[in-house]
Every structure is written in C-alpha cells, then in structure tokens.
N, C-alpha and C positions, 0 to 999 in steps of 0.2 A: 920787483914783487909788490912794492907799495902802490905803483900805478895800477897793477892788475887788481889789487884789493879795492882800490878806490872805484875802479870801473864796475866790479861786482856789486859794490855797495850802491852805486848809482842806479844800476839796473834793478836791484831789489827794491829801491825806493820807488822807481817808476811802476813796478808791478804792484806795489802796495798802495799807490796813489789813489785809485778809485775807492779802496776801503777807507783810507784816511779822510777822503772827502765825505764819504757817507757817515763816518763817525763824527765829523765836524757838524754835519747837518743835524744828526740826531741828538747831539749834545746841546743843541740850541732849541729851546721849546718852541720859539716862533717858526723856525725852519721845519720842525717836526709837524707843526700844524699845516704848513703849506705843502709838505710832501704828501700828507694825507689827502690833499685835494687834487693831486696829479691823477688824471683819469687812466683807468686800465683799458685794455682792449675790450672788444665786445664779442660775444658769442654770435656766430652767424646762423646757428641752427634754430629752428622754430620749436622743437620739442625733444624730449629725451629719447623718443623712438628713433630719432635720426642719428644718435650717437653710435659709435662702435661699442656695442654693449659688452661689459664684463659679465653681466648677469641679467636675466630677464627683468628683474625688478628695477634696473637702471632706466628702463623705458618710462618709469613713473617720475623721473626727475623733472622738476619744473625749471627749465632753463631761463624762463622769463620772469621768475619771481624776484630776482635780484638785478635790477637795472643799474646798480651802483658799482658792480664788479663784473669781472669776466668769468663766465660760468662754463666755458668749454674751451678746448685748445684747437688750434688749426687742424690737428689730425683727428678731431671728433672724439676726444676723451673728455669726460666731465671734470670740472674743477668744483670740488664739494664745499659749499657754503651753507650756513644755517638758513633755513627757509626753503631750500630746494627739495628736501626729501621728507618723507613720512617715516619717522623713527620706528613706529610700531610695525609698519609694513616691512622694513628692512630686517627688523628683529625676527618677525615671523618667518620670512622667506629663508633666512640663513639657518634658523633653527630647524625648519622643515628639511632643508637640504643637508643638514648634518655638518655644517661648517665648524672647523676647529682651528685654534690659533696658538702658535708658539710666539712668545715674547722673549727676545734676547736683550740682555743689558749687562754692561761691564761695570763692576765696582772694585776698582783696583787702588791700592794705596790708601790715601786719606779720603778718597771719594766714597769708600764704603761707609765710614762713620758719618760723614757729612750728609749723605744724600739717600742711601739705599732704603732705609726704613720708610721714610716719607714717600719715596717713589712707589714702593710696593703697597703701602697702606692706601695710597690714593688710587692706585690701579685697581685694587679690590672694590673701590667705590664707583669707578667710572669706566674701566676698560672692558669692552666686549662682554657686558653683563648678559647672562643667559646662554653664553656659548662656552664650550670646553676650552680652557686656557691653561697652557703650561708655561711657567716662568723658567727661563734658563738664565741663571745668574753666574756669570764668569767672574772669579775673584782669585786673588793670591792669598786670601785669608779666610778659607771656608769656615773655620771655627768661630768667626765673628759675625756670621750671617744672623740677623735678628730673627726672632720667632714671629711669624705673621700668621694670624688666624685666617685661613683660606675658606672661601665659600664653596658651595657644591660645584663639582666638575672643574675645580681649580687645583693645581698642584705646582710644586716648586722643585726644580732640580738645580743643584749647586755643582759647578764644574770648576776645578782648579786650573788656573793659568799662571804662567811665570810673569813676574813683574819686570817690565822693561826698564831700561835706564833713563828713558825720556818719555814724557807724556805723548809726544808726537808718534813714537813707535807703538805705544799702546793703541792709539787711535787708528793707526794704519794697519797694524797686524790683526785687529779684530776681524778684518775681512776674511782672512784665512781661517780663523777660529770658527766663525759663523759657518763658512762653507763646509768645513770638516764636520761640524756638529749636525748640519742638515743631512749630510750623507750618512753619518753613523746613527742618528737618532731621530731627528725631527721629521724626516720624510716618512717615517713609519708611524708617526703619531698625529701629525697636524697637516691640514690642507694649506694653511696660510702661515706666513712668518712676518712679524713686525720687529724691527730693530730700533732700539732707543738709546740715547744718552741717558745716564743716570741722574744728572743734575737738573731734573725737571719734576714737576708735580702735576698730576691729573687734577683738573678743576671742574670738568664738565663732561658730559657724555662723549665718549670716544668709542663709537659703536660700529656695527657691521656695514654701515654706509661707507666706511673707509676701506673696506676689503675689495681687492681687485687683483688682476693678474700681475700687474706691476705698478707700484704706488710710490709717488714722489711727493715732496712737500715744498710749497712756495716759502722761501725764506722771509721771515717777518720784516727784516731790514731792507729788503730789496724789491718787494713785489710791486711797489708803486714808483720805483726809481726808473729813469731811462736806462736802456740796456747798456749804454756806453759806460755806466757806472757799476755794472756787474763785475765782481772780482773773480772772473775766470782766470785760470793760469795761462798767461800769454807768453810763457817762455817756450820757444820752439824746441828746446832740448828735452822738454818733458813730454811723456806720453799723454799727460793730461792737457796738453796745449789746446786752447780754443780761441779763435778770434771772435766768434759770435755764437749765440745759442738761443734757445726758445725762452727759457726762464732761468732764474737762479734758484737751485734747489738746496735745501738744508739737509745735511747728513745726520742731524740729530734724530730724524724719523724717516725711515723708508721701509718698504715691505712689498708683499705680494704673495703669489703662490710659492711653495717651497722651491719649485723648479726655477722660477724667475729669480728669486733671491739668491739661490745657489749660483746661477749664471752670472749675476751681477757681482757677487762677492768674489767669485773665482777670477773674473776678468779684472776687477779692481786690484786684487792682490797681485796678479801677474804684471799689471801695469806699474804698480808700486815697486816690485822687485826689478823690473826693467829699468826704472829710474835709478834705483839704488846702484845697479850695475854700472850706470853711466854717471854716477856721482851727482845725481839730481834729486831734488825734493820738491814736490809740487807745492804751490803757494799755500793752499789750505788743505794739504795732506790728503786724507781719504775723501774729503768733500770735493776737492778738485777732480779727482778721478771719478767720483760718482756723477758729477755734472757732465763729464765727457761721455761716460757710459750712457747717461740718459739722453744726450744729444743724438747718439748713434742708435739707441734702442728706446724709442719713445715710450714713456710710461702710459699705461692704459687708464690711469686714474691719477689725478693730482689733487692733493689736499690743500685747502686754503690755509692762511696763517693762523686761523682759529685753532688749528690742530698743533700749534707750537708757537705760542705768543710770548713776547718779552714785555712785562708790565712797565719797564722803564721807557718804552716807546710812548706810553700814555694813551689817552682815550682816542679811539678811532670809531667813527660811526659805522664802518663796515664790519667791525669785529663784534658780532652779537653775543656769541658764547665762546669765551676763551676756554678751550677744552684741555689744553696742556700748557703750563706756564713754566718759563725759565725760572729756576731757583736762583737766589742771590749767588754771585760768583766771588770766589776768593782765590784767584789763580796763583797769586804769589805764594800762598801757603800750601794750597792743594797740589800744585805741580812741582813742588820742590821735593827731591828724593834724598 
C-alpha cells in the first residue's frame, strides 16, 4: 500500500509541476517582467468583418489597433482588448436589440461576508450599465445577504443552496445549480448569462462588448506563457484529460447565451460526475472540465485578461484597463469549514 501511495503522490506532483513552475516565475519580479515580454500569436485577419460574427456590431472591431497582443483566434473569434471597440456603439446596439443579462455568483460559507457586498457594489458601478441585469446570488445563508441599492432595470434574486463539506465540491457542483436555474428561471428572463467567482471586484467598464454566443476568458497567469506550461488535466483517467489546447481559460468568468451556458454547465457537471464514479478528481476541478469543453466547443468570443486581472502580477503594458480585479485571498481561513 505504501508503494501505491508513493506512486500516486509522484504522479500528482508531475501533474502540478507546470503550475508550480508558473508560480515560481510569478513570485519573482524579474521573471514576471520577462514573461510580459513573451510575444503572443498574431491575428491573421485584416478587419472585424472577416470574423465569425456574434453580432453585426462585431464587424466594427479594429483587429489592427493592438499590435502588441493577439486579437483573434485561429477559428476567427475575436479576443477583446481595450482599443479594439467603440464602447458607445456596443452600448447603443445592444440596447436597441433589447439584450438582457443574468449574472450568477456563489457566496457560500465565509465567502459571503468576505466578498459579496464589494462584488455587488462594484458590479452596480461597472457591469453592463444601461442593460437589464438580474443578479442570481446562490448562498447557504440568505438572511445575511447585504442590502444593495440597485439601479434602474437591475434586480437581485437570492437562491438558497446547501453547503458542501469541501470548497472543491462547491466549485464543481455550481455547474449543476447554474444549469438547473437557467432551465427553471433565467431562460425566461435573460438572453445572456455570465458566471463569476465572488472573490473579485469590478474596477472598470465590463460592458456589452463582452457579450457573445459562447464567452471564455484568457487566464491572467498563462496568456503569455508557452503552451507546455498550461495546467491542463493530463491524467488520462479523467474526462477532463487534455494533452494540448488552444488557450488556458479561467473559470472565474465565463458566459454566453443562456442556451450555450446551459449546454456547457450540463456537460461539465456530467463529466464531473463521471470522474466521481471512477474515483477521479480533475486537477483544477470545474476549471479543468471547462477547458476541455472549450477545446471541443470553441468559444465564439474570448475576453482578454483585462476582464479578470490579478494585481499581484504587477504592471503590464498590454493591460490598459483592468476591468475586474482579483480580491486578496485568504484561502486558509475561508476554505476551512
């Protein structure tokens, strides 16, 4: 038994090695500077009209305005950076088309007191202003939800969920909860859905330029690293197994049409349960399953790390407007039950 345990520990170490190397790089300020100089791929398209358009307004995207970053994917989806779009044009177009957005967020256990109020207050200042927005807050303590003064066309719904015994299970089981809520409620109220982690604060415009059929986010810690350092789940026993991929996506933010998000969350939940049946847990839990889904079902829109930035990375010339910031983490306290 001891030899089997040692072998499992060895393989777990190997699976985590890319993450540990990335952590080592980012903990060293000089390495962080050099990582920022690693070039990204380049968009091969001449103009936004050559994209596979989510919306007619996407034809106005200026793919050549940012020669320092990659502005489109190989499958002709835009990667949204500051300077590529006209904010007023996107606002007017989506208001005219009657776009509406559901925002889901989970505030369970100590995360509610630590983060939820700042998250919602900042969303009222920066998230999809001018569009109808419904906040869906999932919590085990509905009586503790803070009172937030909401703007016009904004409302908040509180839904009670059970508190899991481990934070990993909370993270993974949110996929089923979101899918069920889309089916029972959201699909009748909103055209688009965005799903967020609660330990973040909006700090700049997060507007309808982010809306699309299927929306993924480039992870702030990986977008300039070589693909061999991406922390995909490379355990062949997991449904989330990947050898290679297009990008490394962050599960702290994802979205799209309600149909698209429902398909994603249902598939990820089924994959998670298949792993559980086989006594397997993906390396980065629901994020590993999301990356596998996005490999097989290419997102129609990719958000740059401006839309979820960690200030600890430090200054980067390509991050013009940090639109959503990681809040300070205290995992030891917050993840103890």
